[in-house]
C-alpha positions in Angstrom: 76.8 -16.9 -61.7 80.7 -16.8 -61.6 80.8 -15.5 -58.0 78.4 -18.3 -56.8 80.5 -20.9 -58.4 83.7 -19.5 -57.0 82.1 -19.2 -53.5 81.0 -23.0 -53.8 84.5 -24.1 -55.0 86.0 -22.3 -52.1 83.6 -24.0 -49.7 84.0 -27.4 -51.4 87.7 -27.2 -51.1 87.4 -26.2 -47.2 85.1 -29.3 -46.7 87.5 -31.6 -48.7 90.3 -30.4 -46.5 88.4 -31.1 -43.3 87.3 -34.4 -44.7 91.0 -35.5 -45.5 91.9 -34.2 -42.1 89.2 -36.3 -40.2 90.3 -39.5 -42.3 94.0 -38.8 -41.3 93.1 -38.5 -37.6 91.0 -41.6 -37.8 93.8 -43.7 -39.3 96.2 -42.5 -36.8 93.9 -43.3 -33.8 94.5 -40.1 -32.0 92.5 -41.3 -28.9 95.0 -44.0 -28.2 98.0 -41.7 -28.6 96.3 -39.2 -26.2 95.7 -41.6 -23.6 99.6 -42.8 -23.8 100.7 -39.2 -23.8 98.5 -38.4 -20.7 99.7 -41.6 -18.8 103.3 -40.8 -19.4 102.7 -37.1 -18.3 101.1 -38.3 -14.8 103.1 -37.4 -11.8 104.3 -40.4 -9.4 103.0 -38.5 -6.4 100.8 -35.8 -5.3 97.5 -37.0 -6.7 95.7 -35.4 -3.9 96.3 -31.9 -5.3 95.1 -32.9 -8.8 91.7 -31.5 -10.0 90.0 -34.3 -12.1 87.1 -33.9 -14.1 85.1 -37.0 -14.6 82.1 -35.1 -16.4 81.3 -36.9 -19.7 82.0 -34.7 -22.6 79.6 -34.5 -25.5 81.3 -35.3 -28.8 79.6 -34.0 -31.9 82.5 -33.9 -34.3 86.0 -35.0 -34.0 87.0 -31.7 -35.7 87.7 -29.4 -32.9 86.3 -26.1 -34.4 83.2 -27.8 -35.8 82.7 -29.6 -32.4 82.5 -26.2 -30.6 80.2 -24.8 -33.0 77.8 -27.7 -33.2 77.6 -27.6 -29.5 75.7 -24.3 -29.5 72.9 -26.0 -31.3 70.3 -28.0 -29.3 69.2 -30.1 -32.5 72.6 -31.8 -32.4 71.2 -33.8 -29.4 68.3 -35.1 -31.4 70.6 -36.0 -34.3 72.9 -38.1 -31.7 69.8 -39.9 -30.6 68.8 -40.5 -34.0 72.2 -42.1 -34.8 72.0 -44.2 -31.6 68.7 -45.5 -32.5 70.1 -46.3 -36.0 73.0 -48.2 -34.8 75.5 -45.8 -36.4 78.8 -45.2 -34.4 79.9 -42.1 -36.6 79.6 -38.8 -34.7 76.9 -36.3 -36.0 79.5 -34.0 -37.4 80.5 -36.6 -39.9 77.1 -36.5 -41.5 76.9 -32.9 -41.2 80.2 -32.4 -43.1 79.2 -35.2 -45.7 75.8 -33.4 -46.2 77.4 -30.1 -46.8 80.0 -31.7 -49.1 77.4 -33.4 -51.2 75.2 -30.4 -51.5 78.0 -28.1 -52.7 79.6 -30.7 -54.9 76.1 -31.3 -56.5 75.6 -27.5 -57.0 79.2 -27.1 -58.5 78.9 -30.1 -60.9 75.2 -29.0 -61.8 76.4 -25.4 -62.7 78.7 -26.9 -65.3 75.8 -28.7 -66.9 73.0 -26.3 -66.6 72.6 -22.5 -65.5 69.0 -22.9 -64.2 69.1 -22.1 -60.5 65.8 -23.9 -59.8 67.2 -27.3 -60.8 70.6 -26.5 -59.0 68.8 -25.8 -55.8 66.6 -28.9 -56.2 69.6 -31.1 -56.8 71.6 -29.6 -54.0 68.8 -29.9 -51.6 68.2 -33.5 -52.4 72.0 -34.4 -52.0 71.9 -32.5 -48.6 69.0 -34.5 -47.2 70.4 -37.7 -48.6 72.6 -38.7 -45.7 69.6 -37.7 -43.1 67.4 -40.0 -45.1 69.9 -42.9 -45.1 70.1 -42.5 -41.2 66.3 -42.3 -40.7 65.7 -45.5 -43.1 68.4 -47.4 -41.2 66.9 -46.3 -37.7 63.4 -47.5 -39.0 64.7 -50.9 -40.0 66.6 -51.2 -36.8 63.4 -50.3 -34.8 61.3 -52.7 -36.7 63.7 -55.6 -36.0 63.6 -54.6 -32.3 59.8 -54.8 -32.5 59.9 -58.3 -33.9 62.4 -59.5 -31.3 60.7 -57.9 -28.1 58.0 -60.7 -27.5 60.6 -63.5 -27.7 62.7 -61.5 -25.3 59.8 -60.9 -22.8 59.1 -64.6 -22.9 62.7 -65.6 -22.3 62.8 -63.3 -19.3 59.5 -64.9 -18.0 60.9 -68.4 -18.3 64.0 -67.3 -16.3 61.9 -65.8 -13.6 59.9 -69.2 -13.5 63.0 -71.0 -13.2 64.1 -69.0 -10.2 66.4 -66.4 -11.6 66.6 -62.8 -11.0 65.3 -60.0 -13.2 68.8 -58.9 -14.0 69.8 -62.4 -14.9 66.9 -62.5 -17.2 68.3 -59.3 -18.8 71.8 -60.9 -19.2 70.0 -63.9 -20.8 68.5 -61.6 -23.4 71.7 -59.7 -24.0 73.7 -63.0 -24.6 71.2 -64.8 -26.7 69.8 -62.1 -28.8 71.6 -60.3 -31.5 71.5 -56.6 -32.2 69.2 -54.4 -31.5 67.6 -55.9 -28.6 70.5 -57.7 -27.3 72.7 -54.6 -27.4 70.2 -52.4 -25.9 69.4 -54.9 -23.0 73.0 -55.3 -22.4 73.4 -51.6 -21.9 70.6 -51.6 -19.4 72.3 -54.4 -17.5 75.5 -52.4 -17.6 73.8 -49.4 -16.0 72.2 -51.6 -13.2 75.8 -53.2 -12.6 77.3 -49.8 -12.5 74.8 -48.7 -9.5 72.0 -47.2 -11.4 68.5 -48.4 -9.9 66.7 -50.7 -11.9 63.8 -48.4 -12.3 66.0 -45.6 -13.8 67.9 -47.9 -16.2 64.7 -49.1 -17.4 63.4 -45.5 -18.1 66.4 -45.0 -20.0 65.8 -47.8 -22.4 62.9 -46.1 -24.0 65.0 -42.9 -24.6 67.4 -44.9 -26.7 64.9 -47.0 -28.5 61.9 -45.8 -30.3 59.4 -48.6 -29.8 55.7 -48.1 -28.4 55.6 -51.6 -27.2 58.8 -51.3 -25.0 56.8 -48.9 -22.7 54.5 -51.6 -21.6 57.4 -53.7 -20.5 59.0 -50.9 -18.8 55.8 -49.8 -17.1 55.0 -53.3 -16.0 58.3 -54.1 -14.5 58.4 -50.9 -12.4 54.9 -51.3 -11.1 55.5 -54.9 -10.2 58.6 -53.9 -8.3 56.8 -51.3 -6.4 53.3 -53.0 -5.8 54.2 -56.7 -6.5 52.7 -59.4 -8.3 53.7 -62.2 -10.8 56.0 -60.4 -13.2 56.5 -63.7 -15.3 52.7 -63.9 -16.0 52.5 -60.2 -16.7 55.3 -60.6 -19.4 53.7 -63.4 -21.0 50.4 -61.5 -21.4 52.4 -58.6 -22.9 54.2 -60.8 -25.3 50.8 -62.5 -26.3 49.3 -59.0 -26.8 52.1 -57.8 -28.9 52.0 -60.8 -31.2 48.3 -60.3 -31.5 49.0 -56.9 -32.5 51.4 -58.0 -35.2 49.1 -60.4 -36.7 46.3 -57.6 -36.8 48.6 -55.3 -38.4 49.3 -58.1 -41.1 45.7 -58.5 -41.7 45.2 -54.7 -42.3 48.2 -54.7 -44.6 46.8 -57.3 -46.6 43.2 -55.6 -46.8 44.9 -52.1 -47.6 47.1 -53.5 -50.4 44.5 -52.6 -53.0 44.4 -49.1 -51.9 48.1 -48.7 -51.7 48.7 -50.2 -55.3 45.9 -47.8 -56.6 47.7 -44.9 -55.0 51.0 -45.9 -56.6 49.2 -46.3 -60.1 47.4 -43.1 -59.8 50.7 -41.1 -58.8 52.8 -42.7 -61.5 50.3 -42.1 -64.4 50.7 -38.6 -64.9 54.6 -39.0 -65.0 54.6 -41.8 -67.3 52.1 -40.1 -69.6 54.3 -36.8 -69.5 57.3 -39.0 -70.3 55.8 -40.7 -73.3 54.3 -37.5 -74.7 57.9 -35.9 -74.4 59.3 -38.7 -76.5 56.5 -38.9 -79.1 55.8 -35.1 -79.3 58.3 -32.9 -77.6 56.9 -29.8 -78.7 53.4 -30.5 -77.5 54.7 -30.7 -74.0 57.2 -28.1 -74.0 54.4 -25.6 -73.5 54.2 -26.7 -69.9 57.8 -26.0 -69.4 58.3 -22.7 -71.3 55.0 -20.9 -70.9 54.5 -19.0 -67.6 50.8 -20.1 -67.4 52.0 -23.7 -68.1 54.5 -23.6 -65.3 51.7 -22.4 -62.9 49.6 -25.3 -64.0 52.4 -27.8 -63.4 52.9 -26.2 -59.9 49.3 -26.9 -58.9 49.2 -30.2 -60.6 52.0 -31.2 -58.3 50.3 -29.6 -55.1 47.2 -31.3 -55.7 49.0 -34.6 -56.1 50.7 -34.2 -52.9 47.6 -33.3 -51.2 46.1 -36.6 -52.8 49.1 -38.6 -51.6 48.6 -37.4 -47.9 44.7 -38.2 -48.2 45.1 -41.8 -49.7 48.2 -42.4 -47.0 45.7 -41.4 -44.2 43.1 -43.6 -45.8 45.2 -46.9 -45.9 47.2 -46.2 -42.6 45.5 -47.8 -39.7 47.0 -47.4 -36.2 46.9 -50.5 -34.0 
């Protein structure tokens, strides 16, 4: 146990040093200093012989050695995409370091309170996934807001087309009139078009940045209309009406399934409430489930069956529209 605590302390100190180093680099704004240093070092002539690399570099972490290590793994690209969908400007390495720091810190502090390895591993695992749960929840809220804004944005583009504006002008109106996330994402698409990317390719990049199924209808309809012709304004109005009808149907389903969701919450919470009440009224009675080996097996199977029940009830009350 002492060896594990010593290893955890060592890794925690290393992570704290890296965290302070990251904060120090951020406060000094190294990017601006690096740009000034490079500009001052540029010669006044002989640019023809310079070899200039314009390839965009992937930045996973602002810590150099950690960035080189994380570039080896392919899952960092998925994490970068998740951060972009959540609207978080921090690099993935920041959350990876924060996750490790929380996990080791929780393990170290928990080892001072209890020597049970099972509890320590559970607490450390919970703290490790906590930053990623925050990213996922923020991404989910941002995508839900994007879905709510999408019908209004399509109707604005349709009105702009009816008024005689070009499609790019409609995108600019959405980027200027709407707040994040749809204004930001449509602004990125417009910037790509202005930089020379074709409209079809720029629109195809939009669903890669945004996890919204309804957005695919918008992208496909615009691309097909540009290839085959048709009244794009009418198409966008019909899609906006269809999306709104889907939202209305989802609301009705949510109301009808409210009783099932409430029943699931009650059925899940009753065993824990009863166990808590018995542990207060008669602690010796329920202690058998924790100390006796057969009691531990019963608790394990009870939790397993509850998890299976949660999955079944979730499938029953969740209806895809």
